OpenMM code with the backbone's topology and positions (N, CA, C; nanometers):
from openmm import Vec3, app, unit

residues = "UNK UNK UNK UNK UNK UNK UNK UNK UNK UNK UNK UNK UNK UNK UNK UNK UNK UNK UNK UNK UNK UNK UNK UNK UNK UNK UNK UNK UNK UNK UNK UNK UNK UNK UNK UNK UNK UNK UNK UNK UNK UNK UNK UNK UNK UNK UNK UNK UNK UNK UNK UNK UNK UNK UNK UNK UNK UNK UNK UNK UNK UNK UNK UNK UNK UNK UNK UNK UNK UNK UNK UNK UNK UNK UNK UNK UNK UNK UNK UNK UNK UNK UNK UNK UNK UNK UNK UNK UNK UNK UNK UNK UNK UNK UNK UNK UNK UNK UNK UNK UNK UNK UNK UNK UNK UNK UNK UNK UNK UNK UNK UNK UNK UNK UNK UNK UNK UNK UNK UNK UNK UNK UNK UNK UNK UNK UNK UNK UNK UNK UNK UNK UNK UNK UNK UNK UNK UNK UNK UNK UNK UNK UNK UNK UNK UNK UNK UNK UNK UNK UNK UNK UNK UNK UNK UNK UNK UNK UNK UNK UNK UNK UNK UNK UNK UNK UNK UNK UNK UNK UNK UNK UNK".split()
positions = [
    Vec3(0.3107, 3.2550, 0.5973),
    Vec3(0.2437, 3.2120, 0.4807),
    Vec3(0.2551, 3.0375, 0.4753),
    Vec3(0.1617, 2.9941, 0.4477),
    Vec3(0.1582, 2.8443, 0.4494),
    Vec3(0.1721, 2.8206, 0.3083),
    Vec3(0.2710, 2.7105, 0.3001),
    Vec3(0.2897, 2.6569, 0.1516),
    Vec3(0.1678, 2.5586, 0.1019),
    Vec3(0.1395, 2.5758, -0.0313),
    Vec3(0.0437, 2.4843, -0.0803),
    Vec3(0.0938, 2.3394, -0.0622),
    Vec3(0.0110, 2.2496, -0.0086),
    Vec3(0.0487, 2.1070, -0.0244),
    Vec3(0.0243, 2.0207, -0.1411),
    Vec3(0.1109, 1.9473, -0.1676),
    Vec3(0.0888, 1.8578, -0.3015),
    Vec3(-0.0507, 1.7720, -0.2883),
    Vec3(-0.1202, 1.7490, -0.3906),
    Vec3(-0.2466, 1.6691, -0.3795),
    Vec3(-0.2095, 1.5428, -0.3468),
    Vec3(-0.3210, 1.4752, -0.2864),
    Vec3(-0.3063, 1.3319, -0.2522),
    Vec3(-0.2633, 1.2437, -0.3753),
    Vec3(-0.3010, 1.2725, -0.5008),
    Vec3(-0.2368, 1.1822, -0.5980),
    Vec3(-0.0817, 1.1942, -0.6159),
    Vec3(-0.0219, 1.3301, -0.5828),
    Vec3(0.1152, 1.3275, -0.6061),
    Vec3(0.1834, 1.2763, -0.4799),
    Vec3(0.1116, 1.2830, -0.3553),
    Vec3(0.1929, 1.2352, -0.2420),
    Vec3(0.1778, 1.0696, -0.2585),
    Vec3(0.0605, 1.0374, -0.2948),
    Vec3(0.0479, 0.8827, -0.3025),
    Vec3(0.1432, 0.8290, -0.4153),
    Vec3(0.1573, 0.9071, -0.5260),
    Vec3(0.2703, 0.8579, -0.6236),
    Vec3(0.3996, 0.8594, -0.5647),
    Vec3(0.4361, 0.9488, -0.4836),
    Vec3(0.5697, 0.9343, -0.4179),
    Vec3(0.5746, 0.8263, -0.3296),
    Vec3(0.4617, 0.8060, -0.2479),
    Vec3(0.4542, 0.6828, -0.1584),
    Vec3(0.4650, 0.5506, -0.2302),
    Vec3(0.4047, 0.5459, -0.3680),
    Vec3(0.3966, 0.4420, -0.4426),
    Vec3(0.5476, 0.4026, -0.4892),
    Vec3(0.6327, 0.4954, -0.5318),
    Vec3(0.7804, 0.4697, -0.5564),
    Vec3(0.8507, 0.4166, -0.4286),
    Vec3(0.8142, 0.4834, -0.3167),
    Vec3(0.8933, 0.4398, -0.1841),
    Vec3(0.8395, 0.2767, -0.1648),
    Vec3(0.7099, 0.2691, -0.1856),
    Vec3(0.6552, 0.1321, -0.1625),
    Vec3(0.7140, 0.0345, -0.2594),
    Vec3(0.7433, 0.0736, -0.3786),
    Vec3(0.8076, -0.0232, -0.4643),
    Vec3(0.9573, -0.0530, -0.4291),
    Vec3(1.0211, 0.0470, -0.3590),
    Vec3(1.1367, 0.0245, -0.3003),
    Vec3(1.1581, -0.0753, -0.1857),
    Vec3(1.0521, -0.0576, -0.1070),
    Vec3(1.0304, -0.1446, -0.0028),
    Vec3(1.0090, -0.2909, -0.0563),
    Vec3(0.9314, -0.2946, -0.1645),
    Vec3(0.9122, -0.4328, -0.2283),
    Vec3(1.0486, -0.4965, -0.2652),
    Vec3(1.1205, -0.3979, -0.3438),
    Vec3(1.2433, -0.4592, -0.3776),
    Vec3(1.3374, -0.5137, -0.2766),
    Vec3(1.3365, -0.4538, -0.1563),
    Vec3(1.4215, -0.5115, -0.0492),
    Vec3(1.3610, -0.6459, 0.0043),
    Vec3(1.2346, -0.6460, -0.0115),
    Vec3(1.1516, -0.7901, 0.0348),
    Vec3(1.1812, -0.8786, -0.0711),
    Vec3(1.1999, -0.8312, -0.1975),
    Vec3(1.2096, -0.9236, -0.2984),
    Vec3(1.3440, -0.9773, -0.3187),
    Vec3(1.4491, -0.8817, -0.2726),
    Vec3(1.5794, -0.9209, -0.2629),
    Vec3(1.6041, -1.0455, -0.1892),
    Vec3(1.5372, -1.0409, -0.0538),
    Vec3(1.5536, -1.1192, 0.0433),
    Vec3(1.4759, -1.2642, -0.0243),
    Vec3(1.3625, -1.2567, -0.0691),
    Vec3(1.2963, -1.3775, -0.1067),
    Vec3(1.3552, -1.4470, -0.2107),
    Vec3(1.4081, -1.3623, -0.3122),
    Vec3(1.4805, -1.4423, -0.4308),
    Vec3(1.6061, -1.5068, -0.3800),
    Vec3(1.6785, -1.4211, -0.2954),
    Vec3(1.8121, -1.4890, -0.2473),
    Vec3(1.7874, -1.6113, -0.1566),
    Vec3(1.6708, -1.6377, -0.0917),
    Vec3(1.6551, -1.7612, -0.0264),
    Vec3(1.5732, -1.8556, -0.0987),
    Vec3(1.5602, -1.8282, -0.2203),
    Vec3(1.4888, -1.9250, -0.3227),
    Vec3(1.3413, -1.9251, -0.3280),
    Vec3(1.2681, -1.8241, -0.2588),
    Vec3(1.1226, -1.8364, -0.2503),
    Vec3(1.0749, -1.7845, -0.3741),
    Vec3(1.1278, -1.6925, -0.4602),
    Vec3(1.0895, -1.6417, -0.5916),
    Vec3(1.1897, -1.6515, -0.6952),
    Vec3(1.1666, -1.7097, -0.8099),
    Vec3(1.2782, -1.7426, -0.9076),
    Vec3(1.3016, -1.6010, -0.9701),
    Vec3(1.2083, -1.5446, -1.0264),
    Vec3(1.2148, -1.4316, -1.1246),
    Vec3(1.1158, -1.3283, -1.0772),
    Vec3(1.1642, -1.2022, -1.0511),
    Vec3(1.0595, -1.0959, -1.0167),
    Vec3(0.9782, -1.0549, -1.1344),
    Vec3(0.8646, -1.0161, -1.1196),
    Vec3(0.7823, -0.9742, -1.2166),
    Vec3(0.8356, -0.8703, -1.3089),
    Vec3(0.8913, -0.7520, -1.2497),
    Vec3(0.9437, -0.6451, -1.3524),
    Vec3(1.0457, -0.6992, -1.4366),
    Vec3(1.1289, -0.7907, -1.4034),
    Vec3(1.2204, -0.8562, -1.4936),
    Vec3(1.1602, -0.9350, -1.5929),
    Vec3(1.0528, -1.0125, -1.5766),
    Vec3(0.9900, -1.0763, -1.6624),
    Vec3(0.9090, -0.9936, -1.7732),
    Vec3(0.8607, -0.8783, -1.7235),
    Vec3(0.7866, -0.7839, -1.8020),
    Vec3(0.8805, -0.7350, -1.8933),
    Vec3(1.0039, -0.6769, -1.8447),
    Vec3(1.1003, -0.6174, -1.9393),
    Vec3(1.1602, -0.7012, -2.0415),
    Vec3(1.1909, -0.8261, -1.9979),
    Vec3(1.2562, -0.9489, -2.0905),
    Vec3(1.1558, -0.9582, -2.1964),
    Vec3(1.0142, -0.9690, -2.1629),
    Vec3(0.9261, -1.0151, -2.2530),
    Vec3(0.8758, -0.9033, -2.3378),
    Vec3(0.8485, -0.7888, -2.2971),
    Vec3(0.7969, -0.6586, -2.3554),
    Vec3(0.9111, -0.5954, -2.4509),
    Vec3(1.0181, -0.5789, -2.3972),
    Vec3(1.1346, -0.5063, -2.4721),
    Vec3(1.2581, -0.5833, -2.4723),
    Vec3(1.2576, -0.7083, -2.5397),
    Vec3(1.3732, -0.7838, -2.5369),
    Vec3(1.4886, -0.7233, -2.6046),
    Vec3(1.4759, -0.6408, -2.7186),
    Vec3(1.6069, -0.6027, -2.7845),
    Vec3(1.6525, -0.4765, -2.7005),
    Vec3(1.5810, -0.3962, -2.6357),
    Vec3(1.6160, -0.2939, -2.5326),
    Vec3(1.6999, -0.3638, -2.4254),
    Vec3(1.6298, -0.4594, -2.3716),
    Vec3(1.6930, -0.5361, -2.2469),
    Vec3(1.8073, -0.5880, -2.2635),
    Vec3(1.8390, -0.6524, -2.3933),
    Vec3(1.9505, -0.7223, -2.4319),
    Vec3(2.0617, -0.6154, -2.4587),
    Vec3(2.0309, -0.5061, -2.4939),
    Vec3(2.1367, -0.4113, -2.5148),
    Vec3(2.1851, -0.3312, -2.3994),
    Vec3(2.1040, -0.3531, -2.2834),
    Vec3(2.1615, -0.3035, -2.1491),
    Vec3(2.2752, -0.4017, -2.1022),
    Vec3(2.3758, -0.3440, -2.0815),
    Vec3(2.4932, -0.4347, -2.0240),
    Vec3(2.4379, -0.5240, -1.8864),
    Vec3(2.4834, -0.6478, -1.8837),
    Vec3(2.4159, -0.7296, -1.7942),
    Vec3(2.4540, -0.6713, -1.6296),
    Vec3(2.5547, -0.6055, -1.6209),
    Vec3(2.5690, -0.5452, -1.4945),
    Vec3(2.4796, -0.4472, -1.4539),
    Vec3(2.4209, -0.3791, -1.5523),
    Vec3(2.3290, -0.2468, -1.5393),
    Vec3(2.1720, -0.2976, -1.5466),
    Vec3(2.1407, -0.4149, -1.5626),
    Vec3(2.0083, -0.4736, -1.6002),
    Vec3(1.9385, -0.4653, -1.4643),
    Vec3(1.9940, -0.5008, -1.3472),
    Vec3(1.9252, -0.4711, -1.2197),
    Vec3(1.8737, -0.3359, -1.1796),
    Vec3(1.9593, -0.2393, -1.2378),
    Vec3(1.9200, -0.0888, -1.2148),
    Vec3(1.8021, -0.0451, -1.2975),
    Vec3(1.8022, -0.0988, -1.4233),
    Vec3(1.6848, -0.0592, -1.5382),
    Vec3(1.5561, -0.1395, -1.4686),
    Vec3(1.5851, -0.2563, -1.4171),
    Vec3(1.4519, -0.3317, -1.3560),
    Vec3(1.4132, -0.2510, -1.2467),
    Vec3(1.4835, -0.1924, -1.1546),
    Vec3(1.4497, -0.1171, -1.0167),
    Vec3(1.3857, -0.0090, -1.0797),
    Vec3(1.4337, 0.0759, -1.1759),
    Vec3(1.3703, 0.1927, -1.2139),
    Vec3(1.2324, 0.1708, -1.2764),
    Vec3(1.2346, 0.0725, -1.3369),
    Vec3(1.1034, 0.0392, -1.4036),
    Vec3(1.0051, -0.0021, -1.2961),
    Vec3(1.0536, -0.0626, -1.2028),
    Vec3(0.9462, -0.1068, -1.0855),
    Vec3(0.9028, 0.0065, -1.0106),
    Vec3(1.0220, 0.0883, -0.9816),
    Vec3(0.9775, 0.2121, -0.9150),
    Vec3(0.8634, 0.3152, -0.9797),
    Vec3(0.8897, 0.3107, -1.1138),
    Vec3(0.7784, 0.3875, -1.1999),
    Vec3(0.6644, 0.3170, -1.1810),
    Vec3(0.6622, 0.1898, -1.1998),
    Vec3(0.5108, 0.1174, -1.1897),
    Vec3(0.4740, 0.1616, -1.0544),
    Vec3(0.5402, 0.1441, -0.9432),
    Vec3(0.4985, 0.1932, -0.8194),
    Vec3(0.4620, 0.3200, -0.8050),
    Vec3(0.5187, 0.4246, -0.8702),
    Vec3(0.4674, 0.5630, -0.8552),
    Vec3(0.3255, 0.5614, -0.9211),
    Vec3(0.3119, 0.5150, -1.0336),
    Vec3(0.1958, 0.5205, -1.1074),
    Vec3(0.0885, 0.4672, -1.0225),
    Vec3(0.1134, 0.3402, -0.9697),
    Vec3(0.0150, 0.2676, -0.8994),
    Vec3(-0.0294, 0.3370, -0.7618),
    Vec3(0.0705, 0.4125, -0.7022),
    Vec3(0.0568, 0.4876, -0.5813),
    Vec3(-0.0469, 0.6246, -0.6414),
    Vec3(-0.0017, 0.6630, -0.7578),
    Vec3(-0.1011, 0.7901, -0.8033),
    Vec3(-0.2396, 0.7570, -0.8125),
    Vec3(-0.2588, 0.6345, -0.8663),
    Vec3(-0.4038, 0.5676, -0.8747),
    Vec3(-0.4636, 0.5438, -0.7380),
    Vec3(-0.3853, 0.5231, -0.6460),
    Vec3(-0.4467, 0.5011, -0.5010),
    Vec3(-0.4808, 0.6322, -0.4612),
    Vec3(-0.4008, 0.7500, -0.4780),
    Vec3(-0.4187, 0.8806, -0.4433),
    Vec3(-0.5461, 0.9438, -0.5118),
    Vec3(-0.5862, 0.8806, -0.6260),
    Vec3(-0.7120, 0.9212, -0.6962),
    Vec3(-0.8462, 0.8680, -0.6519),
    Vec3(-0.8212, 0.7604, -0.5674),
    Vec3(-0.9403, 0.7039, -0.5048),
    Vec3(-1.0048, 0.8175, -0.4168),
    Vec3(-1.1180, 0.7921, -0.3963),
    Vec3(-1.2121, 0.8893, -0.3042),
    Vec3(-1.1419, 0.8948, -0.1546),
    Vec3(-1.1325, 0.9952, -0.0905),
    Vec3(-1.0715, 0.9958, 0.0379),
    Vec3(-1.1532, 0.9075, 0.1311),
    Vec3(-1.2804, 0.8825, 0.1159),
    Vec3(-1.3675, 0.8008, 0.2029),
    Vec3(-1.3136, 0.6557, 0.1942),
    Vec3(-1.2532, 0.6144, 0.0856),
    Vec3(-1.1980, 0.4955, 0.0809),
    Vec3(-1.0496, 0.4833, 0.1235),
    Vec3(-0.9646, 0.5784, 0.0923),
    Vec3(-0.8387, 0.5791, 0.1285),
    Vec3(-0.8086, 0.5932, 0.2735),
    Vec3(-0.8893, 0.6434, 0.3508),
    Vec3(-0.8744, 0.6806, 0.4907),
    Vec3(-0.8878, 0.5383, 0.5711),
    Vec3(-0.9535, 0.4419, 0.5316),
    Vec3(-0.9762, 0.3127, 0.5903),
    Vec3(-0.8562, 0.2293, 0.6198),
    Vec3(-0.8290, 0.1803, 0.7399),
    Vec3(-0.7197, 0.0968, 0.7587),
    Vec3(-0.6948, -0.0143, 0.6692),
    Vec3(-0.8069, -0.0912, 0.6235),
    Vec3(-0.7724, -0.1905, 0.5301),
    Vec3(-0.7606, -0.1566, 0.3813),
    Vec3(-0.7666, -0.0235, 0.3560),
    Vec3(-0.7555, 0.0302, 0.2132),
    Vec3(-0.6191, -0.0152, 0.1564),
    Vec3(-0.5125, 0.0181, 0.2268),
    Vec3(-0.3779, -0.0129, 0.1784),
    Vec3(-0.3588, -0.1629, 0.1456),
    Vec3(-0.3820, -0.2454, 0.2459),
    Vec3(-0.3472, -0.3930, 0.2099),
    Vec3(-0.4430, -0.4349, 0.1048),
    Vec3(-0.5719, -0.3952, 0.1050),
    Vec3(-0.6747, -0.4419, 0.0136),
    Vec3(-0.6186, -0.3895, -0.1294),
    Vec3(-0.5616, -0.2672, -0.1505),
    Vec3(-0.5181, -0.2099, -0.2596),
    Vec3(-0.3959, -0.2957, -0.3319),
    Vec3(-0.3127, -0.3165, -0.2191),
    Vec3(-0.2117, -0.4159, -0.2775),
    Vec3(-0.2435, -0.5475, -0.3179),
    Vec3(-0.3392, -0.6111, -0.2651),
    Vec3(-0.4070, -0.7354, -0.3006),
    Vec3(-0.4605, -0.7238, -0.4400),
    Vec3(-0.5292, -0.6060, -0.4565),
    Vec3(-0.5974, -0.5939, -0.5788),
    Vec3(-0.4917, -0.5540, -0.7044),
    Vec3(-0.3828, -0.4870, -0.6716),
    Vec3(-0.2699, -0.4612, -0.7773),
    Vec3(-0.2189, -0.6021, -0.8162),
    Vec3(-0.1827, -0.6891, -0.7057),
    Vec3(-0.1324, -0.8393, -0.7266),
    Vec3(-0.2247, -0.8887, -0.8276),
    Vec3(-0.3597, -0.9094, -0.7705),
    Vec3(-0.4559, -0.9946, -0.8608),
    Vec3(-0.4685, -0.9274, -1.0008),
    Vec3(-0.4936, -0.7916, -1.0076),
    Vec3(-0.4785, -0.7306, -1.1363),
    Vec3(-0.3689, -0.7538, -1.2361),
    Vec3(-0.2515, -0.7751, -1.1729),
    Vec3(-0.1328, -0.8190, -1.2612),
    Vec3(-0.1445, -0.9591, -1.2963),
    Vec3(-0.1773, -1.0356, -1.2262),
    Vec3(-0.1960, -1.1734, -1.2541),
    Vec3(-0.3312, -1.2176, -1.3461),
    Vec3(-0.4231, -1.1460, -1.3228),
    Vec3(-0.5477, -1.1806, -1.4138),
    Vec3(-0.5521, -1.0968, -1.5369),
    Vec3(-0.4972, -0.9813, -1.5430),
    Vec3(-0.5269, -0.8907, -1.6519),
    Vec3(-0.4091, -0.8456, -1.7205),
    Vec3(-0.2990, -0.7906, -1.6377),
    Vec3(-0.1713, -0.7302, -1.7272),
    Vec3(-0.0993, -0.8269, -1.7775),
    Vec3(-0.0706, -0.9436, -1.6827),
    Vec3(0.0259, -1.0439, -1.7435),
    Vec3(-0.0289, -1.1046, -1.8744),
    Vec3(-0.1615, -1.1452, -1.8665),
    Vec3(-0.2161, -1.2134, -1.9958),
    Vec3(-0.2164, -1.1092, -2.1197),
    Vec3(-0.2486, -0.9961, -2.0780),
    Vec3(-0.2567, -0.8838, -2.1883),
    Vec3(-0.1186, -0.8472, -2.2495),
    Vec3(0.0010, -0.8628, -2.1678),
    Vec3(0.1377, -0.8424, -2.2240),
    Vec3(0.1693, -0.9909, -2.2846),
    Vec3(0.1065, -1.0920, -2.2756),
    Vec3(0.1506, -1.2129, -2.3331),
    Vec3(0.2652, -1.2990, -2.2505),
    Vec3(0.2672, -1.2640, -2.1345),
    Vec3(0.3605, -1.3069, -2.0419),
    Vec3(0.3459, -1.4599, -2.0371),
    Vec3(0.4395, -1.5396, -2.0572),
    Vec3(0.4188, -1.6825, -2.0238),
    Vec3(0.3887, -1.7174, -1.8835),
    Vec3(0.2802, -1.8090, -1.8784),
    Vec3(0.2406, -1.8346, -1.7454),
    Vec3(0.3141, -1.9423, -1.7063),
    Vec3(0.4151, -1.9486, -1.5967),
    Vec3(0.4942, -2.0640, -1.5623),
    Vec3(0.4146, -2.1549, -1.4892),
    Vec3(0.3975, -2.2671, -1.5428),
    Vec3(0.3218, -2.3850, -1.4779),
    Vec3(0.3943, -2.4316, -1.3436),
    Vec3(0.5192, -2.4041, -1.3308),
    Vec3(0.5859, -2.4596, -1.2110),
    Vec3(0.5906, -2.3423, -1.1024),
    Vec3(0.5185, -2.2444, -1.1130),
    Vec3(0.5106, -2.1367, -0.9858),
    Vec3(0.4434, -2.2126, -0.8879),
    Vec3(0.5110, -2.1885, -0.7747),
    Vec3(0.4631, -2.2636, -0.6508),
    Vec3(0.3773, -2.1983, -0.5733),
    Vec3(0.3107, -2.2386, -0.4854),
    Vec3(0.2211, -2.1741, -0.3906),
    Vec3(0.3017, -2.0897, -0.3146),
    Vec3(0.4326, -2.1203, -0.2630),
    Vec3(0.5115, -2.0310, -0.1751),
    Vec3(0.5618, -1.9162, -0.2657),
    Vec3(0.5851, -1.9332, -0.3998),
    Vec3(0.6125, -1.8097, -0.4726),
    Vec3(0.4990, -1.7101, -0.4811),
    Vec3(0.3865, -1.7637, -0.5053),
    Vec3(0.2642, -1.6786, -0.5258),
    Vec3(0.2506, -1.6092, -0.3949),
    Vec3(0.2473, -1.6655, -0.2794),
    Vec3(0.2038, -1.6078, -0.1475),
    Vec3(0.3239, -1.5092, -0.1156),
    Vec3(0.4485, -1.5371, -0.1558),
    Vec3(0.5632, -1.4510, -0.1398),
    Vec3(0.5439, -1.3198, -0.2075),
    Vec3(0.4866, -1.3220, -0.3343),
    Vec3(0.4662, -1.2106, -0.4340),
    Vec3(0.3401, -1.1290, -0.3739),
    Vec3(0.2359, -1.2012, -0.3256),
    Vec3(0.1238, -1.1503, -0.2611),
    Vec3(0.1602, -1.0617, -0.1452),
    Vec3(0.2545, -1.1118, -0.0526),
    Vec3(0.2914, -1.0557, 0.0594),
    Vec3(0.3526, -0.9384, 0.0290),
    Vec3(0.4386, -0.9249, -0.0734),
    Vec3(0.5070, -0.8170, -0.1091),
    Vec3(0.4086, -0.6984, -0.1717),
    Vec3(0.3146, -0.7491, -0.2376),
    Vec3(0.2202, -0.6363, -0.2847),
    Vec3(0.1258, -0.5803, -0.1430),
    Vec3(0.1069, -0.6663, -0.0620),
    Vec3(0.0384, -0.6237, 0.0636),
    Vec3(0.1268, -0.5191, 0.1333),
    Vec3(0.2541, -0.5359, 0.1543),
    Vec3(0.3459, -0.4464, 0.1870),
    Vec3(0.3323, -0.3321, 0.1123),
    Vec3(0.3415, -0.3312, -0.0211),
    Vec3(0.3282, -0.2226, -0.1185),
    Vec3(0.1941, -0.1251, -0.0670),
    Vec3(0.0834, -0.1923, -0.0563),
    Vec3(-0.0463, -0.1263, -0.0306),
    Vec3(-0.0242, -0.0569, 0.1102),
    Vec3(0.0327, -0.1135, 0.2102),
    Vec3(0.0530, -0.0719, 0.3344),
    Vec3(0.1287, 0.0725, 0.3252),
    Vec3(0.2303, 0.0562, 0.2480),
    Vec3(0.3171, 0.1870, 0.2468),
    Vec3(0.2549, 0.2979, 0.1624),
    Vec3(0.1842, 0.2565, 0.0457),
    Vec3(0.1022, 0.3413, -0.0279),
    Vec3(0.0111, 0.4234, 0.0561),
    Vec3(-0.0648, 0.3523, 0.1313),
    Vec3(-0.1757, 0.4095, 0.2153),
    Vec3(-0.1270, 0.4837, 0.3371),
    Vec3(-0.0076, 0.4727, 0.3709),
    Vec3(0.0519, 0.5543, 0.4910),
    Vec3(0.0478, 0.6846, 0.4521),
    Vec3(0.0161, 0.7625, 0.5530),
    Vec3(0.0142, 0.9062, 0.5370),
    Vec3(0.0650, 0.9825, 0.6599),
    Vec3(0.2038, 0.9741, 0.6835),
    Vec3(0.2607, 1.0313, 0.8085),
    Vec3(0.2593, 1.1780, 0.7934),
    Vec3(0.2824, 1.2563, 0.9122),
    Vec3(0.2940, 1.3967, 0.9058),
    Vec3(0.4204, 1.4198, 0.8556),
    Vec3(0.4457, 1.5306, 0.7587),
    Vec3(0.3589, 1.6339, 0.7509),
    Vec3(0.2696, 1.6229, 0.6125),
    Vec3(0.2696, 1.5118, 0.5615),
    Vec3(0.1956, 1.4960, 0.4289),
    Vec3(0.0675, 1.4352, 0.4401),
    Vec3(-0.0377, 1.5094, 0.5171),
    Vec3(-0.1570, 1.4439, 0.5203),
    Vec3(-0.2558, 1.4328, 0.3998),
    Vec3(-0.3194, 1.3370, 0.4002),
    Vec3(-0.4167, 1.3382, 0.2707),
    Vec3(-0.5589, 1.3615, 0.3090),
    Vec3(-0.6003, 1.3857, 0.4298),
    Vec3(-0.7232, 1.4174, 0.4705),
    Vec3(-0.7310, 1.5729, 0.5384),
    Vec3(-0.8409, 1.6328, 0.4821),
    Vec3(-0.8437, 1.7610, 0.5434),
    Vec3(-0.8423, 1.7749, 0.6856),
    Vec3(-0.9063, 1.6645, 0.7724),
    Vec3(-0.9052, 1.6847, 0.9261),
    Vec3(-0.7748, 1.6540, 0.9666),
    Vec3(-0.6791, 1.5867, 0.9038),
    Vec3(-0.5432, 1.5724, 0.9566),
    Vec3(-0.4815, 1.7129, 0.9445),
    Vec3(-0.5186, 1.8075, 0.8590),
    Vec3(-0.4552, 1.9271, 0.8443),
    Vec3(-0.5081, 2.0402, 0.9469),
    Vec3(-0.5932, 1.9965, 1.0169),
    Vec3(-0.6695, 2.0877, 1.1169),
    Vec3(-0.5692, 2.1635, 1.1977),
    Vec3(-0.5821, 2.2854, 1.2322),
    Vec3(-0.4740, 2.3519, 1.3244),
    Vec3(-0.4555, 2.2796, 1.4496),
    Vec3(-0.5500, 2.2215, 1.5177),
    Vec3(-0.5269, 2.1684, 1.6418),
    Vec3(-0.4592, 2.0293, 1.6330),
    Vec3(-0.4262, 1.9793, 1.5131),
    Vec3(-0.3551, 1.8652, 1.4876),
    Vec3(-0.2186, 1.8723, 1.4436),
    Vec3(-0.1890, 2.0139, 1.4114),
    Vec3(-0.0660, 2.0347, 1.3501),
    Vec3(0.0419, 2.0608, 1.4463),
    Vec3(0.1625, 1.9996, 1.4243),
    Vec3(0.2721, 1.9978, 1.5315),
    Vec3(0.3201, 2.1607, 1.5136),
    Vec3(0.3862, 2.1961, 1.6379),
    Vec3(0.4564, 2.3163, 1.6481),
    Vec3(0.5945, 2.3195, 1.6209),
    Vec3(0.6392, 2.1921, 1.6214),
    Vec3(0.8022, 2.1843, 1.5898),
    Vec3(0.8104, 2.0838, 1.4738),
    Vec3(0.9007, 2.1082, 1.3893),
    Vec3(0.9243, 2.0087, 1.2761),
    Vec3(0.9291, 1.8652, 1.3080),
    Vec3(0.9909, 1.8317, 1.4190),
    Vec3(1.0046, 1.7076, 1.4587),
    Vec3(0.8922, 1.6418, 1.5698),
    Vec3(0.8083, 1.7388, 1.5853),
    Vec3(0.6948, 1.7024, 1.7005),
    Vec3(0.5995, 1.6241, 1.6344),
    Vec3(0.5270, 1.5303, 1.7060),
    Vec3(0.4075, 1.4479, 1.6695),
    Vec3(0.2770, 1.5393, 1.6763),
    Vec3(0.1934, 1.5179, 1.5713),
    Vec3(0.0603, 1.6032, 1.5773),
    Vec3(0.0040, 1.5886, 1.7055),
    Vec3(-0.0682, 1.6970, 1.7549),
    Vec3(-0.1413, 1.6912, 1.8966),
    Vec3(-0.2775, 1.6247, 1.8545),
    Vec3(-0.3027, 1.5452, 1.9423),
    Vec3(-0.4325, 1.4767, 1.9217),
    Vec3(-0.5306, 1.5344, 2.0320),
    Vec3(-0.6400, 1.5741, 1.9904),
    Vec3(-0.7404, 1.6334, 2.0787),
    Vec3(-0.8384, 1.5285, 2.1351),
    Vec3(-0.9225, 1.5627, 2.2312),
    Vec3(-1.0118, 1.4655, 2.2788),
    Vec3(-1.1081, 1.4439, 2.1582),
    Vec3(-1.1434, 1.5283, 2.0740),
    Vec3(-1.2216, 1.4747, 1.9513),
    Vec3(-1.1640, 1.4176, 1.8485),
    Vec3(-1.0368, 1.3881, 1.8501),
    Vec3(-0.9660, 1.3184, 1.7516),
    Vec3(-0.8759, 1.2200, 1.7934),
] * unit.nanometer
topology = app.Topology()
chain = topology.addChain("A")
for resn in residues:
    res = topology.addResidue(resn, chain)
    for name in ("N", "CA", "C"):
        topology.addAtom(name, app.Element.getBySymbol(name[0]), res)
């Protein structure tokens, strides 16, 4: 008996959290070499929940920032999973989605939250944050076995026979 697979929304939500974790790694690198001064999740928490954020011991703040970022990532991933399959299956869908998430934050979310627009943001910082959002989109759109998002990926002729085997590709696929 075959187990029921989670919906594309749930799988994409999980990939969104994983994608946010990948972004966190890239951001750790980019902030440590001085390309990014302050990551957006930190700025959002400091600005929108200042009393809560100040109550968190300084040593624990990075963990709170990460959990918030992973939660945002899961939500964004779920939104990607809600897109029509005809959109999600294109190779450009992930990077384009990451770009749209970045642009949406810059143009809509940050102003709506009243985040101060730093006049000193450099082109390098903007491009670095754009790059990590493209990475986010790539990871969110990835659909490796065994968690396929499209019905044709789940066809018997494409299903592996061993848990570690790669799916068989037929002449038609």
